[in-house]
C-alpha positions in Angstrom: 0.0 0.1 0.1 1.4 3.5 -0.9 2.8 5.4 2.2 0.6 8.6 1.7 -2.7 6.2 1.3 -1.8 4.7 4.6 -1.2 7.8 6.4 -4.8 9.3 5.3 -6.4 5.8 6.3 -4.8 6.0 9.6 -5.4 9.8 10.2 -9.0 9.0 9.4 -9.6 6.4 11.9 -7.5 8.1 14.5 -9.6 11.2 14.2 -12.9 9.1 14.8 -11.6 7.2 17.8 -10.3 10.7 19.1 -13.8 12.3 18.8 -15.2 9.2 20.8 -12.2 9.6 23.2 -13.2 13.1 23.6 -17.1 12.6 24.3 -16.2 10.0 27.0 -13.7 12.4 28.4 -16.2 15.1 28.7 -18.8 12.6 30.2 -16.4 11.5 32.9 -15.7 15.0 33.8 -19.3 15.6 34.3 -19.9 12.6 36.5 -17.0 14.0 38.6 -18.6 17.5 38.9 -21.7 15.8 39.8 -20.0 13.8 42.8 -18.3 17.1 44.3 -21.1 19.8 43.7 -24.3 18.3 43.7 -25.6 19.4 47.0 -28.8 17.0 46.4 -27.1 14.0 46.2 -27.1 11.7 48.9 -23.1 11.1 48.4 -22.7 14.7 49.4 -25.1 15.6 52.1 -23.2 16.2 55.5 -20.0 14.9 56.3 -19.3 11.2 56.5 -16.8 8.6 57.0 -15.8 8.2 53.1 -16.1 12.0 52.3 -12.3 12.1 51.6 -12.6 9.2 49.2 -15.4 10.6 47.5 -13.7 13.9 46.9 -10.8 12.1 45.7 -12.7 10.2 43.2 -14.7 13.3 42.1 -11.2 15.3 41.7 -9.8 12.4 39.8 -12.6 12.0 37.3 -12.6 15.9 36.9 -8.8 15.9 36.1 -9.0 12.8 33.9 -11.8 14.7 32.0 -9.8 17.8 31.5 -6.6 15.7 30.6 -8.6 13.9 28.1 -9.8 17.1 26.3 -6.1 18.5 26.4 -4.7 15.2 25.1 -7.2 14.9 22.3 -6.2 18.4 21.1 -2.7 17.5 21.2 -3.3 14.2 19.0 -5.4 16.0 16.4 -2.7 18.7 16.1 -0.1 15.9 15.9 -2.1 13.8 13.5 -3.2 16.8 11.3 0.0 18.6 10.8 2.1 15.3 10.8 4.3 16.3 13.7 6.1 13.1 15.1 7.0 14.4 18.5 3.6 15.6 19.2 2.4 11.8 18.6 5.2 10.9 21.0 3.8 13.1 23.4 0.2 12.0 23.0 1.4 8.2 23.5 2.9 9.3 27.0 0.0 11.0 28.1 -2.2 8.1 27.2 -0.2 5.8 29.3 -0.5 8.2 32.4 -4.0 8.4 31.8 -4.7 4.6 31.6 -2.7 4.6 35.2 -4.8 7.4 36.5 -8.2 5.8 35.5 -7.0 2.2 37.0 -6.5 4.1 40.4 -9.9 5.9 40.4 -11.7 2.7 39.4 -9.9 0.4 41.9 -10.5 3.2 44.7 -14.3 2.7 44.0 -14.4 -0.8 44.1 -12.0 -1.1 47.2 -14.3 1.6 49.1 -17.6 0.5 47.8 -18.7 -1.1 51.3 -17.5 2.0 53.0 -19.4 4.5 50.7 -22.5 1.9 51.3 -22.1 2.4 55.0 -21.6 6.0 54.6 -25.0 6.2 52.5 -26.9 4.6 55.6 -25.4 7.3 57.9 -26.3 10.0 55.6 -29.9 8.7 55.3 -30.2 8.4 59.2 -28.9 12.0 59.4 -31.4 13.1 56.9 -34.4 11.2 59.0 -33.1 12.9 62.2 -32.9 16.5 61.1 -36.0 16.2 58.7 -38.2 19.2 58.6 -39.4 19.4 55.0 -37.8 22.9 54.4 -34.6 22.2 52.6 -33.5 20.4 49.6 -32.2 17.1 51.4 -35.7 16.8 52.9 -37.1 17.3 49.4 -34.5 14.6 48.1 -35.8 12.1 50.9 -39.5 12.7 50.0 -38.9 12.3 46.3 -37.2 8.8 46.9 -39.9 7.6 49.4 -42.9 8.9 47.1 -41.5 7.6 43.5 -40.0 4.3 45.2 -42.8 3.4 47.4 -40.7 3.2 50.7 -40.6 5.0 54.1 -37.4 5.5 56.1 -34.2 3.7 55.6 -35.4 0.1 57.3 -39.0 0.9 57.7 -41.4 3.5 58.9 -40.2 3.1 62.8 -37.0 5.0 61.8 -39.0 7.9 61.8 -39.5 7.6 65.6 -35.8 8.9 65.9 -36.7 12.2 64.2 -35.6 15.4 66.2 -39.2 16.8 65.8 -41.1 13.6 66.8 -39.1 13.0 69.7 -40.3 16.0 71.5 -44.0 14.8 70.7 -46.0 13.1 73.2 -48.0 11.4 70.3 -45.7 10.1 67.8 -48.3 8.7 65.3 -47.0 10.9 62.5 -44.8 10.3 59.3 -43.6 12.4 56.3 -46.6 12.8 53.8 -44.4 11.0 51.3 -44.4 7.8 53.3 -48.3 7.4 52.3 -49.7 6.0 49.2 -52.1 9.1 49.2 -51.8 12.1 51.2 -53.5 15.7 51.6 -50.8 17.8 53.3 -51.3 20.7 55.4 -50.1 24.1 54.4 -47.1 24.4 56.7 -46.2 21.1 57.6 -44.7 17.9 55.9 -46.2 15.7 58.5 -49.4 13.4 57.9 -51.2 10.9 59.8 -54.0 8.3 59.5 -55.5 9.2 62.6 -58.4 11.8 62.3 -57.9 13.4 65.5 -54.1 14.5 64.7 -55.1 15.9 61.5 -56.4 19.1 60.8 -54.9 22.6 60.4 -51.7 21.3 61.8 -51.1 18.1 60.0 -51.9 16.6 56.7 -54.1 13.4 56.1 -52.5 10.1 54.8 -53.8 7.0 53.7 -51.9 3.8 53.2 -48.2 4.2 54.5 -45.4 2.3 52.8 -44.1 -0.4 55.0 -40.9 -1.2 53.3 -38.0 0.6 54.0 -35.7 2.4 51.3 -32.2 0.7 52.1 -32.3 -1.8 49.3 -33.7 1.0 46.7 -30.6 3.1 47.8 -28.4 0.3 47.6 -29.4 -0.7 44.1 -29.2 3.1 43.3 -25.6 3.3 44.3 -24.7 0.3 42.9 -26.0 1.5 39.4 -23.9 4.7 39.8 -20.9 2.9 40.6 -21.3 0.5 37.9 -22.0 3.7 35.5 -18.5 5.1 36.7 -16.7 2.2 36.3 -18.1 1.2 32.8 -17.2 4.6 31.4 -13.7 4.5 33.0 -13.4 1.2 31.3 -14.8 2.4 27.8 -12.4 5.2 28.1 -9.5 2.9 28.9 -10.3 0.7 25.9 -10.9 3.7 23.6 -6.9 4.9 24.7 -5.7 1.2 24.0 -7.0 1.6 20.3 -5.8 5.3 20.1 -2.4 4.0 21.2 -2.2 1.5 18.4 -3.2 3.9 15.8 -0.7 6.4 17.0 2.1 4.0 16.9 1.2 3.0 13.3 0.8 6.5 12.1 4.0 7.4 13.8 6.0 4.7 12.1 4.3 5.5 8.7 5.1 9.1 9.1 8.9 7.8 9.7 8.8 5.7 6.8 7.9 8.4 4.5 10.5 10.9 6.0 13.0 8.2 5.5 12.0 7.4 1.8 12.6 11.2 1.0 16.2 11.3 2.3 18.8 10.5 -0.2 20.9 7.2 0.4 24.5 7.4 1.1 25.2 5.7 -2.3 23.1 7.8 -3.9 24.7 11.0 -2.9 28.2 9.5 -3.6 26.7 9.1 -7.1 25.9 12.6 -7.4 29.0 14.0 -6.0 31.1 11.8 -8.6 29.3 13.3 -11.7 31.0 15.8 -13.7 29.2 18.8 -15.2 30.6 20.6 -18.1 30.1 24.3 -19.1 28.7 24.7 -22.6 29.3 28.0 -24.3 27.5 29.5 -27.2 29.7 27.8 -29.4 29.0 24.4 -27.8 32.6 24.0 -27.0 33.2 22.2 -23.8 35.9 23.0 -21.2 
C-alpha cells in the first residue's frame, strides 16, 4: 500500500476514535462534577466517613476529563500537521491517563462497602433532622414517594426524628410515606388518625411498610457501575488510540526516510562531472 494512502487512512480512523475519546472524557468530567458539587445527592449530604474518598474520586474524574480534552487536542494537531514529536507526547499521556483511571476505578471498587455504610449514615441524619424545609428533605421525600418506601429500614426509623422525639404522640410520618396524602399548608407531616389531622398536620392513607435501604443500595450500585463502565470504555478507546498512534508514527517515519537520499546515491551525485557549454557548444 502506498505510504501516503496508509497515512490518510490512519489519520481518518485516528480522528474518529479521538472524537469518541473526547466525548467519553467530557462525560467522565461531568460525573466528577456531579459527585463534588451536587448538593442534592445523597453522597454529598453532610460529612461522612468516606467523604475524603469521594472527593478524591470526584477530583480524579474531573482531572481525567480535563486531561482527556487536552490530550485529544494534542493528538489532533499531531496527526493533522504530521508532527511526530507531538504523537510521542500523545502516546505518553495516554499511558499516564490509563494509570490514573485504573487508580480511580480501583478506589471506587475497594471503598464500595465504605461508601454504602456512609450512605446509611447520611440517610439516618436526613431522617433525624428532617423538617421538610430544605433540599435534602425534598430529596428524601422524592425517594420515598417514587420508590414506594418509608424510612431507611422501615417507618419506625422516623421515631428517631428530632421533631417527633419532642412529641407525646408520635403517630406521624412524612406525607411522602403514604400512598395517598393531603398535606397541610405549613407541615410535611401526615397521619392516618383523624384526631391528629386538621390545620396542623395533613391526612395520609396507606403508609408504605418497606424501607428504602435496598432501593438506595441499588441506586448506589447503578451509579458506581456507570462510573466504572465509562472508565473502562475510556481505557479501551485509549488502547485503540495508542495502537493507531504507533502505526501513524511509524508510517510518518517511513515516508520521511524514503525522501532522504541514501549514502550511495549522494556519492553518485558528487561523482558526476558537469561541463560548461558556451554559445559555440565547446566544452571546457
